[in-house]
C-alpha positions, -999 to 999 in steps of 0.1 A, spaced: -561 -179 144 -527 -176 161 -498 -154 150 -480 -187 141 -510 -197 119 -512 -163 103 -476 -163 94 -478 -198 79 -508 -187 59 -491 -156 45 -460 -176 37 -481 -201 18 -491 -174 -7 -462 -149 -4 -438 -150 -34 -407 -146 -12 -388 -178 -13 -378 -197 18 -341 -190 11 -348 -153 13 -373 -155 42 -347 -146 69 -335 -115 51 -370 -104 42 -383 -107 78 -352 -90 92 -356 -61 68 -393 -60 77 -385 -59 114 -360 -31 109 -382 -11 86 -413 -14 109 -391 -5 140 -381 27 121 -418 35 114 -426 29 151 -397 53 161 -410 79 136 -445 78 152 -428 81 187 -409 111 174 -441 127 162 -458 120 195 -429 133 216 -419 164 196 -451 176 179 -472 185 210 -509 179 208 -506 150 184 -518 117 200 -501 90 180 -511 61 202 -532 44 174 -504 48 149 -478 36 173 -499 5 181 -503 -2 144 -465 -1 139 -460 -22 170 -483 -48 155 -460 -49 124 -429 -52 146 -445 -80 165 -455 -98 132 -419 -97 118 -404 -107 152 -426 -137 153 -418 -145 117 -381 -144 125 -387 -168 154 -403 -192 130 -374 -188 106 -350 -197 134 -373 -225 146 -379 -211 180 -411 -204 198 -421 -170 214 -418 -188 247 -383 -199 240 -374 -163 229 -390 -149 261 -370 -173 283 -337 -164 265 -345 -127 268 -352 -130 305 -320 -149 310 -299 -124 291 -315 -93 306 -315 -107 341 -278 -107 339 -279 -70 328 -302 -62 357 -279 -78 382 -249 -58 368 -270 -26 370 -280 -33 406 -243 -38 415 -233 -6 398 -261 13 417 -249 -1 450 -213 8 443 -224 43 432 -245 47 464 -216 35 485 -192 60 469 -217 88 476 -221 78 512 -184 77 518 -180 112 505 -204 126 530 
């Protein structure tokens, strides 16, 4: 079973109507992201607590809702990945340029 198939199967028996699906999945994504962040906080600030399993569990929930939103918008994960790479490649280039400028300023001060 693929993630697409799983989402379709859940939607077939889920009482949330199609008109409310986008809001439901967006809320789910936000809530699960918050739960992931909470596990990360516990992992980071409460020493000695390995939260890897809990973080992976929450990451699965985030992944589910992200894929469900893709289906709501009618795009594939591959399309989302392509758009993400395009968007963040521009950010990467800007960061590279800023780093070069910063290094040039530091060199000229020496």
